[in-house]
N, C-alpha and C positions, 0 to 999 in steps of 0.2 A: 504493500500500500504507500503512496505516494504521501510524503508529511504534507499537511496543509500548511500555507505560508501563513503567519500569524500577526496578528494586527496589535499594536499596542494598546488601541482603543479596548477596554472590556465591556462588551455589551451586556454581560449579567450585572455590572455595577449600575448602571440604567434601572435597570428591572428590580433589583434588591430597593434598591432608591425608590422606585415608584411603589413598591409592594409596598414598604413601611408608611410611606405618605398616606396610599388608599388606606390603609389599615388602622392609621392613625383618625383619621374622615369617618371608617365604619366605625370604632369602638367610642367615638366621640359624638354620634348624633344616633342613637337608638331611636325607637320611637317613644318608647316609657322607660326612664332609667328604672323603673320598678320592675320591669320585666327583660330581664337580660339575660342571655345563656350564660351558665359559669365561666366557659374559657372566655366570653368578650367583656368580663369584667375582671377590674384593677384586684389583685389580691389586698385583702382589706388592710393588713399590717405585712407582718412576715411572710415569706412564701414569692411563688412566680406563676403565673398563668399566661396564656399565651400573648394577651394583651397587652402585657409589661414588657414584650421585648419588642415593641415597633420602633418607639420611642430611642431606646438605647442601641438599637441596630439604625436607625437612623445618622443616630452621632457618630458609629463606630463607622459608617461610609463618608459621613462629613471628614474624619480624618485622614480618610483615602484621599478624599477628593481636594484635600488641602494640600496634601503632598504633589498631587499631580496638578493642578495651580501654581503653585509656587516653585516648581520644578522648571516651568518657564522662565523664571529669572533668575535660576541656577541658585536660587534660596539667598544670595546676596542681598543685603538691606540698602536702601538707596532711599531718599526722601519720598519718592515718586510712590515706591512700595510701600512705605510706611503711613504713608497719607491713604493710597489705597484700601489698605486695612483698616484703619481708625475709621474711615468713609464707610466700608462696608457694616462693620460692628455698629456704628451709629444709628444707619439706616433699616438694619435689621431688630435693632433695640427697641428702635422707634416705631416701628410697623407692630412690633407687640404691644407696646402702651396704646397706640392709636387703636389696634381691635378690642382691648381692655375697657376702653372710653368708649369707642363704639357701642360696643355691648350694653354698658349701663345707660348709655344715654336713649338707645334703641327701648330696652326694657323699661325706664324709667316714663317714656313719653305713652309706651304701650298699657302700662299699670301703673300710673300715677298715684303715689302715697295721698292722702289727703289733705296736707298740704301745699302740694304740687297742684293736684286737678283743682284747687279752689280758684288758680289763677288765670289769667285770661291765655288763649293758645301761646303769644310771644313768650309770657312769663312761662308758661310751662315748657317752650323750648329752651329758654334761657337757664331754667332750672334744672333741667335735664344734662344740658351742658357745663353747669358748673357742677362735676362731679370728682374733681381732682382729689380732694380731700378724702374720699374713698377709693380712690384707684388703686387698684393692684400694680405692682411696681414689676412685680418679676412673672416668670411664666416660660411655657416652651420657648418662644421667641428669642425674648431677652437672654435664656440660658444658653441657648445657640450662639447667640452675639457673641456672650462673654466668654464661651469655651472657643471658638474662632479665634477672636481676637487674642487671647493666650496663647492658643496653639501656634497660631501664626508667627508670633512674634518671638515664640520658643525656636521654631523652624529656622527664622533666619538669626539670630542671634546665639544661638547656641548649637555647638558642634553636636550633630546628631547620634553619633555615639553615648552622649550622656542623656540619652533621652529615657531607656530604662530604668537608669537610676532616678531620674527626676520622677518616671511615674511610681517606683516604687515607695521614693521617700514621702510621695504623696498619702499613699494608701495606707502605708504605716501611720504615718503621723495622724491621718483621718481616723484611722481604725483606734488607735490611742484615746483620740480625745473621743469618739464614743462610748468607749469603754469608761473613761474617767467621768463622762459629763452626762451618764443616763440616757443615752444618744438613742439606745436602743425602745425608750419606754415612749409611749406616744402619751405624753403632756406637755403642760408649758412649762413644765420645769426640767426638760430635756434641753441640754446644751444649745440643740439644733432652734427649737421654738424660743428660747431667749437672746438667744444672738439676734433672731431675726426682727423678734419684738422690740429690743433696744436697738437696732438700727432702722427697720420699717416701719415698726409701729403697728396695732392691732389692725387699724381700719385700711392699710396697704398690703394685706396678706390673706391668704388664701383661710379661707375656714374648711378645716377639714372636720368628717365626722366618721367615729369606728363604733360598733358598740352603743348608740344611743348618745355617746358623749361628744360633742362638737367644740373642738377649741380654735384658736390659731395657728394654724399649723401648714406652712409654703412646702409643698413636695418639692420647689425650684428655689430654695431658699437661698441663704448666703453660703454658710457653709458647705451644704451639699453639692453647689457650685464645684467645690476644689475637688472630688473624684470625680465629677462630669469634666472636669480639664483633662484629668487622667484618661479617662475614657476616651477622649478623642485623642489625645495624645498616643494611646496606645491603637488607634486605627493608624494613625500617621506611621508610628512604626512600624506597625505589619507591612505598610505600601513600601518602606523605605529598602524591604527586601522581595517583596512581592512583584511591584512595578518596575524594579530595576531587572528585570530578566523579560524577555517576550514570548518563550516557551510555555503556553497556557497549561502543560503537562506539569512543569516544574512550578508554575503558580499555585494550584491545585495541590500539589504536595507540601508546599510550602505551608498553604491556608489550614489544611486538615490537620498538620503536625500542631501548628500553634494553637487550632482550633480547640483539639483534644487536650491541649497542656492547660491552656487557662481555662476551660470547661470542669477538667477535674479538680482543678485547683480551688474553683471558685466553690464547688460541691463540697469539697473535701474540708476546706476553713470554715464552710456557715455551720459547721456543728459547734463553733466557738465565735463565730462571726454571721449571723442570718442573714438571709437573701433578703433585702427589702429596696423596694425602689423607692417609696416615700422619701426616704434618706439616702439614698441611692448608694448603699453601702458597699465596700471594699467586694464583697465577694459578688454584690448584684452586677460590681463592673468587670470581674474576671468573667463569671460564668455566661454574661449577655456578651461581652465581646469575643468569647469563645465560642458561642452560639454562631453568631452573626459571622465568626470568619468560617466555620463551618458549613453555614447554608451557603456564603458566596462561592466556595469552592464547589460546592454542589451545582450552583446555577451556572457558573464558568465551563463545569463539564457539560451539563445538557445542552446549553444555549451556544457558547462560544467553539466548542469541540464536538460534542456530538451534530450542532446545526438545527436543534429542536427549536424552532424561535417565533412559530403561528402562535403560540399558546401564549406567548409573553409581549403580545402589541397591546392587549389592553392596560398593562402596568406600565408602557413605555411613554403613555401620555402621559401619567403622573412623574415618572423619571425625570424628564428631560426639563419639565419646570417645576419642580418640587416644590421649594418655597411659594411659589407663586402658588401653585394648586393647593398647599396648605392653607394660607390664606384665604383663596378664594371660599374654601369648604368655612372656614372659620366665619367669613363673612355672610355668605350663604344660610348657615345657621342661625344668625343672631337676625336675619331678615325671617324666615321660615318660622321663625318663634314670633316675630313682633307684629307683621302685617299681617292684617285680617281682611277677611272676606267676609261681609255679612255678618259679622262679629264671632269670626272663628280664626284663628290662626293658619296660616297656610299647613304648619305641621300639625295641628289637630284636624285639617282638614283631610289630610292624606293620611293620616293613622289612624282617628278615630271615626270619620266620617266615611272613607272609601275602604281604607282596608279593614276597618273594624265592622262594616256592614257584611263581610262576607268570610271572614277569619274568625273563628271562636278562639283560639289559642293566641292570647295576647304578647305571648313570649315571640310567638313565630311570627306576628303581625309585625312585631316590634323591629325583629330583624329584617323582615323586607322593608320598611320604612328606611333602616339604615341603607340596605342594597339599593332602592330607587334615589335615596340622596345620594349615593357613590355615581349613579350611572347619570345623573346631572352634571355631576362636577366634571366626571369623565366626556362629557359630552361637548363641554366648554375646552377642556384641555387638548380634547381630539383634533378638534378645529386649529387649535395651535400647532400641534403637532403635525398634521398635515399641512399646514400653511410655510411649516420649518420656522415658526415664532418661538424665539427664546427669551425668555423674561430673566434677566440676571435682577436678582436682589442682594 
């Protein structure tokens, strides 16, 4: 058999990126949060579900993508490159804040509290717009921005042979912080919550609930951003010895080896340091990076080596414009939940009035709504894909 000519571009990267974006939109938009199949829900605290994999998988791929992007400048720092990194960080962070503000604005107008409802229409709009005192500062997009910025600067200012040591130092230090600061305790007394409360304040944090207990606890908080940086650095480090070879067989061999080591280490260490997404525990970093590396190897074998590409075109529409598609999903979710037709939101119209009229199983109807929502997002992404429109964020 003649060897296949290899391309340095890996289609599987786009597909895995697309799978994670589609997965994030899927799990964030059920018909009802009270009716979700177990695999589509996050672990309540310690543990790991399929849903807990989509965000860390995307961050692992972001590390690889950062390597590919910065390699074009030979990882050489310059004023232009530094400004490009800073500008992209600010843009991504600002988009995250804008989505949070837009959500509060639309929900306030759709269901105004009594003191707002008594105002004129102009007064209601102004009151809804002035929500900065309760705006959540951190979140998915801000975390992506901060991690990208940190990893990009490490990539251009630090010799790459030191990156494994930086990763290890961050994870070991964070492990000590969690152990000494009751970090594995879901309470406002844990070090994670105390730092966020002191820096961000209660009104600017996400409020989580476990077993009926609701407190200010941000899953994308300040301290847990440290291991998230190590997470993206792991993706970058993997890229340093995977993307530097052009033979896909060598690539998957290295990815499988790294994936096996990281996954085994994560599960083994979880007996002392539980796997926990909400605090982004060190074992969560190791395990999810290991699984992402293994899945990427499998996809390279299926798509780039065996040539089975037809099944994955759906995900490619999400993968070529990942951040735009995620933002689109967030904006459409807000609009579907707040725009009313005959006093019924678009969300309720599809889930309750349409799907609920002929599907008795509410959980299945909830899943169908999420799939319909995915299809709507995909239709927009597919138009961009066919027209070769790439929206850089």
